[in-house]
Each structure stands twice: as structure tokens, then as C-alpha cells.
mmCIF file of the C-alpha atoms, coordinates in Angstrom:
data_MODEL
# 
_entry.id   MODEL 
# 
loop_
_atom_site.group_PDB 
_atom_site.id 
_atom_site.type_symbol 
_atom_site.label_atom_id 
_atom_site.label_alt_id 
_atom_site.label_comp_id 
_atom_site.label_asym_id 
_atom_site.label_entity_id 
_atom_site.label_seq_id 
_atom_site.pdbx_PDB_ins_code 
_atom_site.Cartn_x 
_atom_site.Cartn_y 
_atom_site.Cartn_z 
_atom_site.occupancy 
_atom_site.B_iso_or_equiv 
_atom_site.pdbx_formal_charge 
_atom_site.auth_seq_id 
_atom_site.auth_comp_id 
_atom_site.auth_asym_id 
_atom_site.auth_atom_id 
_atom_site.pdbx_PDB_model_num 
ATOM 1  C CA . MET A 1 1  ? -27.329 1.974  -32.386 1.00 0.00 ? 1  MET A CA 1 
ATOM 2  C CA . VAL A 1 2  ? -28.755 5.491  -32.377 1.00 0.00 ? 2  VAL A CA 1 
ATOM 3  C CA . GLN A 1 3  ? -25.879 6.734  -30.233 1.00 0.00 ? 3  GLN A CA 1 
ATOM 4  C CA . VAL A 1 4  ? -23.284 5.163  -32.548 1.00 0.00 ? 4  VAL A CA 1 
ATOM 5  C CA . MET A 1 5  ? -24.880 6.791  -35.597 1.00 0.00 ? 5  MET A CA 1 
ATOM 6  C CA . VAL A 1 6  ? -24.916 10.192 -33.879 1.00 0.00 ? 6  VAL A CA 1 
ATOM 7  C CA . LEU A 1 7  ? -21.252 9.791  -32.909 1.00 0.00 ? 7  LEU A CA 1 
ATOM 8  C CA . VAL A 1 8  ? -20.399 8.941  -36.527 1.00 0.00 ? 8  VAL A CA 1 
ATOM 9  C CA . GLN A 1 9  ? -22.266 12.051 -37.694 1.00 0.00 ? 9  GLN A CA 1 
ATOM 10 C CA . VAL A 1 10 ? -20.402 14.222 -35.176 1.00 0.00 ? 10 VAL A CA 1 
ATOM 11 C CA . ALA A 1 11 ? -17.068 12.692 -36.247 1.00 0.00 ? 11 ALA A CA 1 
ATOM 12 C CA . ASN A 1 12 ? -17.899 13.384 -39.901 1.00 0.00 ? 12 ASN A CA 1 
ATOM 13 C CA . ALA A 1 13 ? -18.796 16.985 -39.063 1.00 0.00 ? 13 ALA A CA 1 
ATOM 14 C CA . VAL A 1 14 ? -15.487 17.431 -37.230 1.00 0.00 ? 14 VAL A CA 1 
ATOM 15 C CA . LEU A 1 15 ? -13.539 15.944 -40.156 1.00 0.00 ? 15 LEU A CA 1 
ATOM 16 C CA . ASN A 1 16 ? -15.354 18.175 -42.642 1.00 0.00 ? 16 ASN A CA 1 
ATOM 17 C CA . MET A 1 17 ? -14.596 21.252 -40.524 1.00 0.00 ? 17 MET A CA 1 
ATOM 18 C CA . ALA A 1 18 ? -10.922 20.234 -40.309 1.00 0.00 ? 18 ALA A CA 1 
ATOM 19 C CA . ILE A 1 19 ? -10.746 19.781 -44.097 1.00 0.00 ? 19 ILE A CA 1 
ATOM 20 C CA . VAL A 1 20 ? -12.406 23.158 -44.710 1.00 0.00 ? 20 VAL A CA 1 
ATOM 21 C CA . GLY A 1 21 ? -10.075 24.734 -42.153 1.00 0.00 ? 21 GLY A CA 1 
ATOM 22 C CA . LEU A 1 22 ? -7.025  23.332 -43.941 1.00 0.00 ? 22 LEU A CA 1 
ATOM 23 C CA . GLN A 1 23 ? -8.317  24.574 -47.295 1.00 0.00 ? 23 GLN A CA 1 
ATOM 24 C CA . VAL A 1 24 ? -8.944  28.055 -45.884 1.00 0.00 ? 24 VAL A CA 1 
ATOM 25 C CA . THR A 1 25 ? -5.496  28.240 -44.287 1.00 0.00 ? 25 THR A CA 1 
ATOM 26 C CA . THR A 1 26 ? -3.678  27.048 -47.422 1.00 0.00 ? 26 THR A CA 1 
ATOM 27 C CA . VAL A 1 27 ? -5.511  29.584 -49.584 1.00 0.00 ? 27 VAL A CA 1 
ATOM 28 C CA . ALA A 1 28 ? -4.991  32.408 -47.099 1.00 0.00 ? 28 ALA A CA 1 
ATOM 29 C CA . GLN A 1 29 ? -2.027  34.770 -47.421 1.00 0.00 ? 29 GLN A CA 1 
ATOM 30 C CA . ASP A 1 30 ? -1.196  34.941 -43.709 1.00 0.00 ? 30 ASP A CA 1 
ATOM 31 C CA . ALA A 1 31 ? -1.608  31.297 -42.728 1.00 0.00 ? 31 ALA A CA 1 
ATOM 32 C CA . SER A 1 32 ? -0.745  31.560 -39.024 1.00 0.00 ? 32 SER A CA 1 
ATOM 33 C CA . GLN A 1 33 ? -3.332  34.236 -38.143 1.00 0.00 ? 33 GLN A CA 1 
ATOM 34 C CA . ASN A 1 34 ? -6.008  32.659 -40.290 1.00 0.00 ? 34 ASN A CA 1 
ATOM 35 C CA . ARG A 1 35 ? -5.320  29.193 -38.900 1.00 0.00 ? 35 ARG A CA 1 
ATOM 36 C CA . GLU A 1 36 ? -5.969  30.513 -35.383 1.00 0.00 ? 36 GLU A CA 1 
ATOM 37 C CA . ARG A 1 37 ? -9.164  32.201 -36.549 1.00 0.00 ? 37 ARG A CA 1 
ATOM 38 C CA . VAL A 1 38 ? -10.362 29.069 -38.350 1.00 0.00 ? 38 VAL A CA 1 
ATOM 39 C CA . MET A 1 39 ? -9.572  26.961 -35.280 1.00 0.00 ? 39 MET A CA 1 
ATOM 40 C CA . GLN A 1 40 ? -11.568 29.333 -33.061 1.00 0.00 ? 40 GLN A CA 1 
ATOM 41 C CA . VAL A 1 41 ? -14.535 29.270 -35.431 1.00 0.00 ? 41 VAL A CA 1 
ATOM 42 C CA . GLY A 1 42 ? -14.224 25.491 -35.754 1.00 0.00 ? 42 GLY A CA 1 
ATOM 43 C CA . ILE A 1 43 ? -14.187 25.040 -31.977 1.00 0.00 ? 43 ILE A CA 1 
ATOM 44 C CA . VAL A 1 44 ? -17.272 27.248 -31.585 1.00 0.00 ? 44 VAL A CA 1 
ATOM 45 C CA . LEU A 1 45 ? -19.062 25.313 -34.337 1.00 0.00 ? 45 LEU A CA 1 
ATOM 46 C CA . LEU A 1 46 ? -18.025 22.024 -32.745 1.00 0.00 ? 46 LEU A CA 1 
ATOM 47 C CA . ILE A 1 47 ? -19.396 23.127 -29.357 1.00 0.00 ? 47 ILE A CA 1 
ATOM 48 C CA . LEU A 1 48 ? -22.672 24.212 -30.978 1.00 0.00 ? 48 LEU A CA 1 
ATOM 49 C CA . ILE A 1 49 ? -22.934 20.933 -32.911 1.00 0.00 ? 49 ILE A CA 1 
ATOM 50 C CA . LEU A 1 50 ? -22.181 18.882 -29.799 1.00 0.00 ? 50 LEU A CA 1 
ATOM 51 C CA . LYS A 1 51 ? -24.738 20.830 -27.749 1.00 0.00 ? 51 LYS A CA 1 
ATOM 52 C CA . HIS A 1 52 ? -27.312 20.400 -30.508 1.00 0.00 ? 52 HIS A CA 1 
ATOM 53 C CA . ARG A 1 53 ? -26.518 16.695 -30.938 1.00 0.00 ? 53 ARG A CA 1 
ATOM 54 C CA . ALA A 1 54 ? -26.073 15.912 -27.239 1.00 0.00 ? 54 ALA A CA 1 
ATOM 55 C CA . SER A 1 55 ? -29.485 17.161 -26.100 1.00 0.00 ? 55 SER A CA 1 
ATOM 56 C CA . PRO A 1 56 ? -31.455 14.384 -27.913 1.00 0.00 ? 56 PRO A CA 1 
ATOM 57 C CA . ILE A 1 57 ? -28.906 11.821 -26.666 1.00 0.00 ? 57 ILE A CA 1 
ATOM 58 C CA . LEU A 1 58 ? -29.382 12.972 -23.073 1.00 0.00 ? 58 LEU A CA 1 
ATOM 59 C CA . VAL A 1 59 ? -33.162 12.848 -23.465 1.00 0.00 ? 59 VAL A CA 1 
ATOM 60 C CA . PHE A 1 60 ? -32.809 9.355  -24.963 1.00 0.00 ? 60 PHE A CA 1 
ATOM 61 C CA . LEU A 1 61 ? -30.558 8.218  -22.092 1.00 0.00 ? 61 LEU A CA 1 
ATOM 62 C CA . ASN A 1 62 ? -32.869 9.651  -19.419 1.00 0.00 ? 62 ASN A CA 1 
ATOM 63 C CA . LYS A 1 63 ? -35.846 7.625  -20.694 1.00 0.00 ? 63 LYS A CA 1 
# 
């Protein structure tokens, strides 16, 4: 159950980042450059979130 809840939280975080990314790109003047930048930032944030979220999961699984 804990793992499912964490996965749901990660999925929500990814969806929120995608929504924010779309909002930023639609507001931006030069959408193509900004979309790439937002994607790069989003990917970095996703990696950081996954690393942060995955470490307790791994500890939980190792027990």
C-alpha cells in the first residue's frame, strides 16, 4: 500500500509539472525554445523527485 501511494504521489507530481510546463510554454513568446527549457527543467526535477522518493522505497524493500 505504501508503494502504491508513493507511486500516485510521483504521478501527481509529474502531471503537475507537465501542466505548469504547458502553461509556461503557452504564455512564452518563443514557444519552441522555452518548451525545450521547461522540458529540461522538468526532467531534472523529475529525477530529483524520483531519487528523493525512491530512497525510502528501497530502504522499505530491503527490510
